[in-house]
C-alpha positions in Angstrom: 112.6 46.4 95.0 110.4 49.5 95.1 110.8 52.5 97.3 108.1 52.8 100.0 105.0 55.1 100.0 103.9 57.2 103.0 100.4 56.1 103.6 98.2 55.6 106.7 100.6 57.1 109.1 103.9 55.4 108.2 106.2 54.2 105.5 105.2 50.9 103.9 105.6 48.8 100.8 103.1 49.7 98.2 99.9 47.7 98.3 99.0 46.2 94.9 101.1 48.5 92.8 100.2 48.6 89.1 103.6 49.5 87.8 106.9 51.3 88.6 108.7 54.4 87.5 112.3 55.8 87.7 113.8 59.2 87.5 115.8 60.1 84.5 118.8 62.4 84.0 117.5 65.0 81.6 121.0 65.6 80.2 121.4 62.0 79.0 117.9 60.5 79.1 119.2 57.6 81.2 117.3 56.2 84.1 118.8 56.9 87.5 118.2 55.9 91.1 115.8 53.3 92.4 112.4 52.3 91.3 109.2 53.8 92.7 105.7 52.3 92.7 102.7 53.4 90.6 99.8 53.2 93.0 96.5 51.6 92.2 93.0 52.1 93.6 93.6 50.1 96.8 96.5 52.4 97.8 94.6 55.5 97.0 91.6 54.3 99.0 93.8 53.6 102.0 95.3 57.1 101.8 91.9 58.8 101.6 90.5 56.8 104.4 93.5 57.5 106.7 93.3 61.3 105.9 89.5 61.4 106.6 90.1 59.5 109.9 92.4 62.2 111.2 90.7 65.3 109.7 88.5 66.1 112.7 91.3 65.7 115.2 93.6 67.9 113.1 91.0 70.6 112.8 90.8 70.7 116.6 94.6 70.8 117.1 96.1 73.8 118.9 97.3 76.1 116.1 100.6 76.5 117.9 101.4 72.8 117.2 100.7 73.3 113.5 103.1 76.3 113.5 105.7 74.2 115.3 105.5 71.5 112.6 106.0 74.0 109.8 109.0 75.6 111.5 110.5 72.2 112.4 110.0 71.1 108.8 111.8 74.2 107.5 114.7 73.5 109.9 114.8 69.9 108.8 115.0 70.9 105.1 117.8 73.3 105.8 119.7 70.7 107.7 119.8 68.6 104.5 119.9 71.4 102.0 123.0 70.3 100.2 121.8 66.7 99.7 118.3 67.8 98.7 119.7 70.3 96.1 122.0 67.6 94.7 119.1 65.2 94.3 116.9 67.8 92.6 119.7 68.7 90.2 120.2 65.1 89.1 116.4 64.6 88.6 115.5 67.9 86.9 118.7 69.1 85.2 118.1 72.6 86.9 121.3 74.4 88.0 122.5 73.3 91.4 123.6 76.9 92.2 122.2 79.4 92.4 118.8 78.1 91.2 118.2 75.1 93.5 120.5 75.6 96.5 120.5 79.3 96.8 117.1 80.4 95.4 114.4 77.8 95.3 115.3 75.9 98.5 115.4 79.1 100.7 112.1 80.2 99.1 110.6 76.9 100.1 111.7 77.1 103.8 110.6 80.8 103.7 107.1 79.8 102.6 106.9 77.3 105.4 107.9 79.9 108.0 105.5 82.4 106.5 102.7 79.9 106.9 103.8 79.2 110.5 103.7 83.0 111.2 100.2 83.3 109.7 99.1 80.5 111.9 100.5 82.1 115.1 99.1 85.5 114.2 95.7 84.1 113.0 96.0 86.4 110.1 94.4 84.0 107.6 91.3 83.5 109.8 89.9 87.1 109.6 87.7 87.0 112.7 84.6 89.2 112.5 82.4 90.1 115.5 79.0 91.8 115.2 77.8 92.4 118.8 74.5 93.8 117.8 73.3 90.7 116.0 75.2 88.2 118.1 77.0 86.9 115.0 80.6 86.0 114.9 82.6 84.4 112.0 86.1 83.4 111.0 87.8 81.1 108.5 88.6 77.7 109.8 89.6 74.1 108.7 87.7 72.3 106.1 87.5 69.2 108.3 88.4 67.1 105.2 91.6 66.2 103.4 93.3 68.3 100.8 94.9 66.7 97.8 97.9 68.5 96.3 99.4 67.8 92.8 102.9 69.1 92.3 104.4 70.3 89.0 107.6 69.3 87.2 109.3 72.7 87.2 109.7 73.5 90.9 111.0 70.4 92.8 111.0 72.4 96.1 108.8 75.5 96.1 105.8 73.9 94.5 106.5 70.3 95.5 103.2 68.6 96.6 104.8 67.6 99.9 106.7 70.9 100.7 105.5 73.8 98.5 103.0 76.6 98.9 99.8 74.5 98.4 101.1 72.0 100.9 102.0 74.7 103.5 98.7 76.5 103.0 96.6 73.3 103.5 98.5 72.3 106.6 98.3 75.9 108.0 94.5 75.6 107.7 94.7 72.4 109.8 93.8 70.0 107.0 95.5 66.6 106.3 97.3 66.5 103.0 97.6 63.7 100.4 100.6 64.7 98.3 100.6 63.4 94.7 104.2 64.4 93.9 105.5 64.8 90.4 107.0 61.5 89.0 109.9 63.4 87.4 111.6 64.0 90.8 110.6 61.1 93.0 113.8 60.9 95.0 113.7 64.6 95.9 110.1 64.2 97.0 110.8 61.0 99.0 113.6 62.9 100.9 111.3 65.8 101.6 108.5 63.5 102.8 110.8 61.7 105.2 111.7 65.1 106.8 108.0 66.1 106.9 107.0 62.8 108.6 109.7 63.1 111.2 108.8 66.7 111.9 105.1 66.0 112.4 105.8 63.1 114.7 108.2 65.3 116.7 105.4 67.8 117.5 102.7 65.3 118.1 100.5 65.7 115.1 98.5 62.7 113.9 100.8 60.4 111.9 98.5 60.5 108.8 98.5 64.3 108.6 100.9 64.0 105.6 100.8 61.2 103.1 102.6 60.8 99.8 102.2 59.0 96.5 104.5 59.2 93.5 102.1 58.4 90.7 98.6 56.8 90.4 97.0 54.9 87.7 94.6 56.8 85.6 91.4 55.3 87.0 92.6 56.0 90.6 92.8 59.7 90.0 89.1 60.0 90.5 89.4 58.5 93.9 91.8 61.4 94.9 89.7 64.3 93.6 86.2 63.0 92.8 84.8 62.1 96.2 82.8 64.3 98.5 85.0 63.4 101.4 87.8 65.4 99.8 87.9 69.1 101.0 89.9 70.7 98.2 92.5 70.1 95.5 95.5 72.2 94.7 97.0 71.5 91.2 99.9 73.0 89.2 100.5 71.5 85.7 99.2 71.4 82.2 95.8 72.5 81.0 94.6 69.2 79.7 95.4 67.3 82.8 94.1 70.1 85.1 90.8 70.3 83.3 90.3 66.5 83.4 90.8 66.5 87.2 88.7 69.6 87.6 85.8 67.9 85.8 86.0 65.0 88.3 86.2 67.4 91.3 83.3 69.5 90.0 81.1 66.4 89.7 81.7 65.7 93.4 81.4 69.3 94.6 85.1 69.5 95.5 86.8 72.9 95.2 89.6 72.8 92.7 92.4 75.4 92.6 94.4 74.8 89.4 97.2 76.7 87.8 97.3 75.4 84.3 98.8 77.6 81.5 99.9 81.1 80.7 101.6 83.0 77.9 102.4 86.1 79.9 102.2 88.8 77.2 104.8 91.6 77.2 104.3 95.0 75.4 107.4 96.8 74.4 106.5 100.4 73.7 108.2 102.7 71.2 109.9 105.0 73.6 111.4 102.2 75.7 112.7 100.5 72.6 114.3 103.8 71.2 116.0 104.4 74.6 117.3 100.9 75.4 116.3 98.4 72.8 119.5 96.4 72.9 119.3 96.1 76.7 115.7 95.0 76.4 116.6 92.3 73.8 119.1 90.8 76.2 116.7 91.1 79.2 114.0 89.3 77.1 116.3 86.6 75.9 117.6 85.9 79.5 114.1 85.8 80.8 112.8 83.5 78.0 115.6 81.0 78.4 115.9 81.1 82.2 115.5 77.5 83.5 115.2 76.4 79.8 112.0 78.5 79.7 110.2 76.2 82.0 108.7 78.8 84.2 105.0 79.5 84.7 105.7 83.2 84.1 107.9 82.8 81.0 107.4 85.6 78.5 105.8 83.5 75.8 104.5 86.4 73.6 106.0 89.9 73.0 104.2 92.7 71.2 106.7 94.8 69.3 105.9 97.9 67.1 106.7 97.7 63.4 109.1 100.6 63.5 112.8 101.1 63.1 113.3 100.7 66.9 111.2 97.6 66.8 113.1 96.2 63.9 116.4 96.8 65.8 115.1 95.1 68.9 114.0 92.1 66.8 117.4 91.8 65.1 119.2 92.0 68.5 116.9 89.4 70.1 117.2 87.1 67.1 121.0 87.2 67.3 120.8 86.1 71.0 118.6 83.2 70.1 120.7 82.2 67.1 123.8 82.1 69.3 122.2 80.2 72.2 123.3 76.6 72.9 120.7 73.9 73.2 119.0 73.7 76.5 117.8 70.7 78.5 114.1 70.1 79.3 112.7 68.0 82.1 111.5 65.1 80.0 110.9 63.6 76.6 107.2 64.2 77.1 108.0 67.9 77.7 110.0 68.1 74.6 107.3 66.4 72.6 104.6 68.8 73.8 106.9 71.8 73.1 107.5 70.6 69.5 103.8 70.1 69.1 103.1 73.6 70.3 105.7 75.1 67.9 104.0 73.2 65.1 100.6 74.6 66.1 102.0 78.1 66.1 103.6 77.7 62.7 100.5 76.2 61.1 98.6 79.2 62.4 101.0 81.6 60.6 104.0 82.1 62.9 107.3 82.0 61.1 110.6 80.9 62.6 112.8 84.0 63.0 115.8 82.5 65.0 116.9 79.3 66.6 117.6 75.9 65.2 116.1 72.4 65.0 116.1 69.8 67.8 119.8 68.9 68.3 120.8 65.3 67.6 122.3 64.7 71.1 121.5 62.5 74.0 119.0 63.9 76.6 116.0 66.1 76.3 117.5 69.0 74.5 115.8 71.8 72.6 117.2 74.7 70.7 115.8 78.1 71.9 113.5 79.5 69.2 112.0 82.9 68.3 108.9 83.0 66.2 107.2 86.0 64.6 103.8 86.9 63.2 102.2 90.1 62.0 99.5 91.8 64.2 96.7 91.3 61.7 97.5 87.6 61.4 97.5 87.2 65.2 94.1 88.8 65.4 92.8 86.6 62.7 93.7 83.4 64.7 94.4 84.6 68.2 93.3 81.3 69.9 95.8 79.1 68.0 98.6 81.8 68.3 98.2 81.8 72.1 99.2 78.1 72.3 101.6 77.8 75.3 105.0 76.7 74.2 106.5 75.6 77.6 110.2 76.0 77.0 112.7 78.5 75.7 110.4 79.7 72.9 108.6 83.0 72.4 106.4 84.6 69.7 106.9 88.2 68.6 103.7 89.9 67.4 104.5 92.9 65.2 102.0 95.7 65.9 101.2 98.6 63.4 100.5 101.0 66.2 98.6 101.8 69.4 95.2 101.0 68.0 96.3 97.5 66.9 98.1 96.9 70.2 94.9 97.6 72.0 93.1 95.1 69.8 95.8 92.5 70.5 95.5 93.1 74.3 91.7 92.6 74.1 92.2 89.3 72.2 94.3 87.7 75.0 93.1 84.8 77.1 93.7 84.9 80.9 97.3 84.9 82.0 99.3 84.9 85.2 101.0 88.2 84.2 101.0 91.0 81.6 104.0 93.3 81.2 104.4 96.8 79.8 107.8 98.5 79.1 107.6 102.3 78.7 110.1 105.2 78.4 111.4 107.0 81.4 110.6 110.4 79.8 106.9 109.8 79.8 106.5 109.5 76.0 104.9 106.1 76.3 102.6 106.9 79.2 99.4 107.6 77.1 99.7 104.2 75.3 100.6 102.4 78.6 97.5 104.0 80.3 95.3 102.8 77.4 96.7 99.2 77.6 96.2 98.9 81.4 92.4 98.4 81.6 92.2 95.5 79.1 95.3 93.9 80.5 94.0 94.3 84.0 91.0 92.1 83.2 93.2 89.4 81.6 96.1 89.0 84.0 96.5 88.3 87.7 99.7 90.5 88.0 100.5 93.6 86.0 104.2 94.2 85.7 105.9 97.4 84.5 109.4 97.8 83.2 110.8 94.3 84.1 110.3 90.8 82.9 107.6 88.7 84.8 109.7 85.6 85.6 110.4 86.6 89.2 107.7 85.7 91.7 108.3 87.2 95.1 106.9 85.3 98.1 104.9 88.3 99.5 101.4 88.8 100.9 100.8 91.2 98.0 101.8 88.6 95.3 99.2 87.2 93.0 100.4 84.1 91.3 97.0 83.4 89.8 94.8 84.9 87.1 91.7 84.5 84.9 91.0 81.2 83.1 92.9 79.4 81.5 95.8 80.6 83.7 94.0 79.3 86.7 90.6 77.8 87.5 89.6 80.6 89.8 90.6 84.3 89.4 90.1 85.1 93.0 93.0 83.1 94.5 96.8 82.9 94.3 99.1 79.9 94.9 101.8 82.3 96.3 101.5 84.8 99.1 100.6 84.1 102.7 98.1 84.4 104.3 95.8 84.7 101.2 96.9 81.3 99.9 95.7 79.6 103.1 92.1 80.7 102.6 91.7 78.5 99.5 91.7 75.5 101.8 89.5 77.0 104.5 85.8 77.2 105.3 83.9 80.2 106.6 82.6 79.3 110.0 79.7 81.5 111.4 78.4 81.4 115.0 75.0 82.7 115.9 74.3 83.5 119.5 76.8 80.8 120.6 77.9 81.0 124.3 81.3 82.4 125.0 82.7 79.2 126.4 81.8 77.3 123.2 83.2 79.8 120.8 86.7 79.4 119.2 89.1 81.5 121.3 89.6 84.0 118.4 85.9 84.9 118.6 85.5 85.3 122.3 85.2 88.8 123.9 88.5 88.4 125.6 91.5 88.6 123.3 94.6 87.8 125.4 96.7 87.0 122.3 96.1 90.4 120.7 94.6 88.9 117.5 93.5 91.5 114.9 89.7 91.2 114.6 87.0 93.2 113.0 84.7 94.2 115.8 81.5 96.1 114.9 83.1 97.3 111.7 86.5 98.4 113.1 89.8 96.4 113.1 91.2 96.2 116.6 93.5 93.9 118.7 91.8 94.4 122.1 89.0 92.8 123.9 85.4 93.3 122.7 84.2 96.6 124.3 87.7 97.8 125.0 88.0 99.9 121.8 91.0 100.0 119.4 
């Protein structure tokens, strides 16, 4: 018997499923839990039709009801936190504590509450009023469904039915069709049940949230390649993301994809001379955190070919050599990682530390450190930027500041770029020279700490130039900016007061911050700041 899907306003048996899937324990490779359906075209069509049918009503919903849903959902997750964390631990192999229970789950509920606050404050709508021309504008709902694809590495914070993309699309008053990741179906099912109960409790349309576990290949175009879809949020691999983007582009559907990133780190001479051993441990811990399965894992480190650089390399290699095997999410993940390592080695990288794949049950990999000379990197920079998604990193040995600049200019787009410099100012000139080329190639510039932490802040950019993401102007983390990906700019020309959205009328009883005739203010039009 297959677990139900959440389609067309309720839980139901899958219609014409084309297969089934089960979760697996990554530590053993054994199937666990019940079976879940793989949905075919009929199921996808039903979900799209149901979402389209409620889009107009949801766009007209009082924002306070949306905020109430997001808050209720956060409370419902917290009420089942221990059970949810245990489920995610079984399906992903990620540490129960602190990773899942104490870090990622609170981050998830925090995102939902930040989205609720942005809804109540109207901060994502950015109302603009020009009294001289009679024009008024603000961001508003798309009036169409949003499809969200969740990744394998964050079963809560990026889950298609609970994460940042989900919260952002709902905050903008769009129905969501969540295509959750098939590696953690039980976790996603439990979250979707809480979401469905929460939306019914506040009176939102029952089809506001729908969920599918996996779809057959041909059905994916029905999710992203139709003009009735308002937008797509995707987190995952580059090949799959680009294939979906092509289908979305053909239908004129905005596609916001986070797809790959090597997150280069530059360790400058003064920093290494002052604290090289500490940096080696910091780098090792960052590279192997969560078995290296973070979007912001430091996949490439530029190290000077000096005595201090050599000492750092030796210390880092010792950590990698001593590390036990780590568990990846899936056999496919391990296969892709091994293929990436092979690509790097064919391109000239040499294994410096770490062993072969252990002959043990489960999806294990030995942490590995590779190395290549700077000139060799520059000769084949594309191949040597292959993302190795796991506890693997490539050291690029630079002959000096000039070569380091050339290396920086050879990078593709990344989510982050990091520079470590000395506290005494001896590295500041080189750091200042590196900053301009890195600024054009990374969404977030980090100084003097590893990039793996992603704070849920309005100032966060968890995006970047291609191929890190499909659009350099948007982030998948950080309210209220994330909400605007799934919004339309609504302009009103000489529209009577009574027919304007409340946020654009002269009276402003809620004290919304608005740009009125070029000045931000929270009062009524004509009342001044």
